[in-house]
N, C-alpha and C positions, 0 to 999 in steps of 0.2 A: 633492369629486369623488373617486371611487375611483381608486386607482392602477392604471393599465393602459397597455400599450403597443400595444394593438390599436385600430384605428380603423375606422370604417364603410367599406364598399367605395367606392372612388372618392375618399375623403377624402385630403387632403394633409397631411403633417406636416413641420414644419421640422426640419432636422438638429440645430439647437440644442435643441429640445424633446426630441428623441429622445436626444441626448447627456445631457441633465439627468436623464432617466428612468433611463438606464443607470447614471449616477453614483449616484443615490439607491438603486437596487437593489444596487449594489456595496457601498455603506455598510451597508445592511441585512444583506446576506450576511456581510460581515466581522464585524459585531457578533454575528450568530447563530453564526458559527463560533468566537467567543471565549466565548460564553455559558456552556458547561459549566465552563470554567476560572474564570470570574468567580463562578459559583455555588459552585464548589469552594473558592474563596478561594486557589487556587494552581493552576498548570498540572498537568494529569494526568501522572503519571510511572510508568514501569516500571523494572525492574532495569537495562535498558540505556540509560535516558534520559541518564545522565551522559555517555555517549559521543557524543550528538548535540547536547547543550545549548550547545556553544560554550566550555565550561569548559576543555577540553583535547582532545588528539587521541590516540586509542588505536589499536593496530595491528590489532585483531580486526575492527572494523567500518570502513565507509567513512570516509575522512578528509575527504571533500568537505563534508558538512553542517556539522561544527563549524568548519571554516575559513570557509565561506561566511557562517555566522551569527555569527562571533566579534565583528565590529564592533558589531553590535546587542546581543550578549550583554554587552559592556562597559557598556552603558547600562541594559539592562533585566534582566540576569540570566536566570533560567529562563523569563521571559515572552517572550524574544526569538523563540524558534522557534515558539511558538503564534501570535504576531503575524504572522510570516512565512507560516506555514501558512494563516492566515485570509485574508490579502491575496492570496496566489497562487491559492488555491482560488476565492475570489470572482472574481478576474480570469479564471480558466478558465471559470467559468459565464457571465461576460459575453461572452467570445469565442464560446462556444457559442450563446448567445442571439442575438448579432449575426450570426454566420455563418449560422445557419439561420432568422433572422428569426422568432423564436418569439413567438407571440401569448400574451397573458396570462402573462407570465414570472413574475409574483408566485407562481404555482403552484410555481415552483422551490423556494421556501422550505420548504413542508411536505414536498416530496419529499426535499430534502437532509436535513431533520431526521429523517425516517423512515428514511433510509439510514444513520443514525448518523454522518453526516459531521462534525457539530460536535464529537462526542466525540474524534475523532482529530485534528481540526485544533487542538483545545485541549490536545493532549498534546505532550510533549517527545519526539516521534518523527517519523520521516520517512515513515511509512506514508501520510500524507496527501499526499505528493508524487506518488503514482502517478496519481491522478485528473488533476491539471493536466498531467502529463507526457503522458498519452495524448491528452487534448484538444489539447494543443499539437502533438503528432505529426499528429493528424487535419488540423489547419488548416495545418500546414507543407506538407502535400500539397495540400489543397484550395485554398489561397491562394498556393502556391509561395513560401512565406515562409522564407528562411534563418534569420531571427531566431527564429521559433518552433521551428524544428528545433534550433537551438543551445540554446534555453531548455529544450526537452524533454530533450536530452542531459544538460544540467547536473542536472536533477531526477532523471533515471534513474541518474545517477552516485551518488546518495545511498544506494543499496542494491544488494547483490550480485545481486539478481534482475533488475536493469535490463537487462543485456546479453542474456540469453536471451529476455526479453519484447520487447525492441526488435527482435531478429531475427525473432521471431514476427510482429510488426507488419509488417515488411517483406514477409514471405511472404504474409500475408493481403492486404495492400494491393496488392501486385504482381499477385496472382491476380485481384482484383476491378477494379483500375484500370490494370493494365498496368505497363510498366517505368518510366513517368514517376513512379510512386510511390516508386521506390527511391532516387532521387538525394538528396532532402532527408532521408529517413530515415537514409541512410548518414551524412549530416552530423551527425545526432544521435548516432549510434554513435561517430563519430570524436571528437566532443566528449566523450562519456562516457568512452571509453577513454583519451583524452589527459589529461583532468582527473584520473582515478584514477592513471594512470601518473606524472604529475607529483608529486602529493602523496605517493604511496608512495615515490618516489625521494628526496623532500626530507625526509620525516619518519621513515620506517622503511625505509631502503634495504636493510638486511640481514634484514628479516623477511618471510617468505613470505606472500602473500595466502592466506586460508583457503579456497581454491577447492575443495579435496577433503574437508576435515574435515567439513563439514555433511552431505554425502551419506554419508560413512562413519559418522557419528554416527547418521544415520537408520537405516542398515542394522543397526548393532549394538544400537540401541534395540529393533528387532524381533527380532533374533537375537543375544543376548548371547554366544553361543558363538563368534561371529566374533572377538571380543576374545580369547577363550581360544586360538583357533587362531593368532592373530597373536602372542600371548604365547609359544606353543610354537615358532613359527618364528623369532622374534627374540630370545628369551631375556629379554625385558623383563618382569620379574615384576610390575610395577605394572599391566600390562594384565590379568593374571589377577585381581588384586584388583579392578580395574575391572569385570571380567565378573561377579564375585560381587556387587558393589554393584548393577549393573544388574538382575541376577536378583532380588535382594531388593526393589528398587523396583518391579519388574513384579508381584511377588507381594503387595505392600502395597496394600490396597483404596483407600487415599487417593491413590496415585500410579500405579495400574495402567494407567489410560487415557492417560497422558502419553506423549509422543514425544521429549521434550527432556532425556533423562537425561545427555546430554553435559555440561550445565551443572552437574549434581549432582556429576559426577566432578571437574570443575575446582574446585568449591567444597570438596568433602570431602577429596580427595587433594592439593589445593593444588599446591605446587611439584613434587611427585613426578610429577604428571600434566602433563608439559611440553607445552603446546599447540603450540609451534613444532616440537618433536621429533615430535609425533604427525603434524602436517601434512607434514613432510618425509619421514619414514621409515616411517609405518605406515598412513596413510589410504588410499593407493593400493592397497596389498595387500588391505586389508579390502574396498574397493570391487570389486576384480577378483574376489575370491572371492564376495562378496555378490551379484554379478550372476547367478551360476548356482546359488547356495545356496538351496534350497527356494524357487524363484521364485514358485510359486503361492501360498505363504503370504504372501510379500512383496506380490504383486499384490493379494491379498485385503485386506490391511491398507491399502494405498494407496487402493483403491476405497472401503473403509469410511470412511477419513478424508476422501476427496473429498466423499462424500454427507453426512458429518457436518457439513460447513460449512453445509448448508442445513437442518439439523435444529433441534429445540428445545434449550433449555439453554444459552442464550447465556452465554459465560464471558469476562469481562474480566480482564486481568492487571494491573489497577491495584490492586495489593495494598496493604494498610495498612502492613505491615512490610516494609521493603526492605533488602537487604544493602548497597547503595551509599549513601554519605553524601548527605544532602539538605540544602538550606539550612534555617535555623531556621524560616522561614515555613511550611515543609511541615507541621510539627507541629500547626498550628492549622487545617489543611485538613480538609474532609469526607472526603477519601480516607484520611487518617491515622486517621479514626474508623470506617473500614470501609464507607463508603457504597457503593463500587463492587463490594464482595464480598457485599453484602446480597442475600438471596434475592428480596426485593420489587423491588429495582432490576433484578436479572437477569431476573425474570419480565416486568417492564415492557418492557425492551429486547427480549426475545424476542417479545412481542406486537407491539411496534412494527415489528420486522423482518418478521413475517409479514403485517402490514397493508401494509408496503412491497412485499413480493412480489406481493400481490394487486393493489395499485395499479398496479404495473408491467405485470402481465398485462392489466389493464383498459385501460391507456393504449395498449398495443400493439394490442389488439383494436379500439379506437376509431380509431386512427390508420392502421392498415395499409391499408385499402381506398383511402384517398385519398392515400397517400404516393407520392412520385415514386421512380423507379428509383435516383436518386442518394441519396435518404434511406435507402432500404432497404439499399443497399450499405454506407453508413456505419454503419447500425444493426448490420449483421452484423459489420463490423470491430470495433466496440466490444464487442459481446456475445462474440465469439470471443476477444478479448483478456481478458475477464473469465474465461471458461472456461479459457483457457491459464494464467492466474494461479493459479486454484484447482488445476489439474492439476499445475503446477510445485510448489506448496507441499504438496500431498498426497504428492508423490513425495519431496520434500526434507526436509519437516519434520512434516507432519501438523498437528494442532492446535498452537498456539493459534488462536482464532477471528480474531485481529486481521488475519491475512493474507487472510481472506475479507472481513472488514468493509471493508478498504481499497478493494475494487472495487464495493461497493454503490452509491456515487455514480455509477459508470460505468453501472450498470444503469439508474439514474434518468436519466442523460443519454441513453442509447440510447432509452428509452421516450419521453422528451420530444422527441427528434428526429422520431419518427413522429407524436406526438400534437399538439404545439404548433407545429411548424414551418409557415411559410407555404409554399404549394405551389409557388411559383416560385423559392424559395431566394434571393431578392434582399433584402439587408439593409435597403434603403430603398425597397423596391418601391412602397410606397404613394405616394411622392413622384413616381413616374414614371407613375402611372395617369392 
């Protein structure tokens, strides 16, 4: 018998059968979300993976993920975070399926695969946390669930983008659903802020959060002369050297399209480019000047970067050679052999992504006419959160593509809300017919 959770009109289904079907789908999703890591023979890693792995706590990135994952890391090492990612993302899909009573939910599997979701759940990264965070926010409002609000807040605490995007969610949901949507979303924000404040005070009480550095770095990556101006104002000679380095990188064909020169400065200039000193004493001045310095050029770059997220040429930053030390098992992985930098792999993922975009459009077209007002409202909430995510990162960082890839599963979710949901939105409606 084919696996399906849909039944004929008027048929009754027991809660036990429904629960077993959800459980089987959850297992299938979890395995699918770990498959790239299993094929790779090691979790996928980037330069910043060590900061999320549970191996230790660093001051630059959020301290919540490594602390949260540490108990599992002691048992599983680098596999801990991918397993956590897989389970939480599978759980989010099950919540979505149950909450909107989705028919034929096995279709979620190819949708999630085409959305590149398994690649990021298989990675030692927290980009995969954004999908379950938004799903849990949706249902914290829809079900008036404090637990899901707290869970969403904890997941959003894993990345610096969590706070502005949670505020965006409040504004969108309040506009569409009224003030009742604010209370539980505020609970998520309180959880997020409290978690970060606690771990910051415990582990790095004297280190400033890098709240200004990333925007300043974005601006001087577009306008290197901002570094030179700050060098003249402050007398900090290393900033003049940094300006020359950024100009050279922008002229090099191999690095001209990048927007993350900040990390090159930290790597090349090492201790001389003091990140804490830059955050405390220089970032704000660069931002204030950058807001009015050649604004049309900046706006054009931001717009180009926003639309580049949807273009061809998929680029993954799972490089073969990494500056951070990795466990010995990494050396035998396919990533270490260059799989994820291979042009054939990148072309395949680009094709898959465009097939995914087409499938989303088709699903929306098929489901729109028969969708309810409630479905359409939640569809708009999810899609607007996706666009807000891309707008935020086009402004703050531009490429890499990972920041766009992390919201592709949300486009899948929004499409499935219209296409697969039962029209009366009752999770066990068929039992009541």
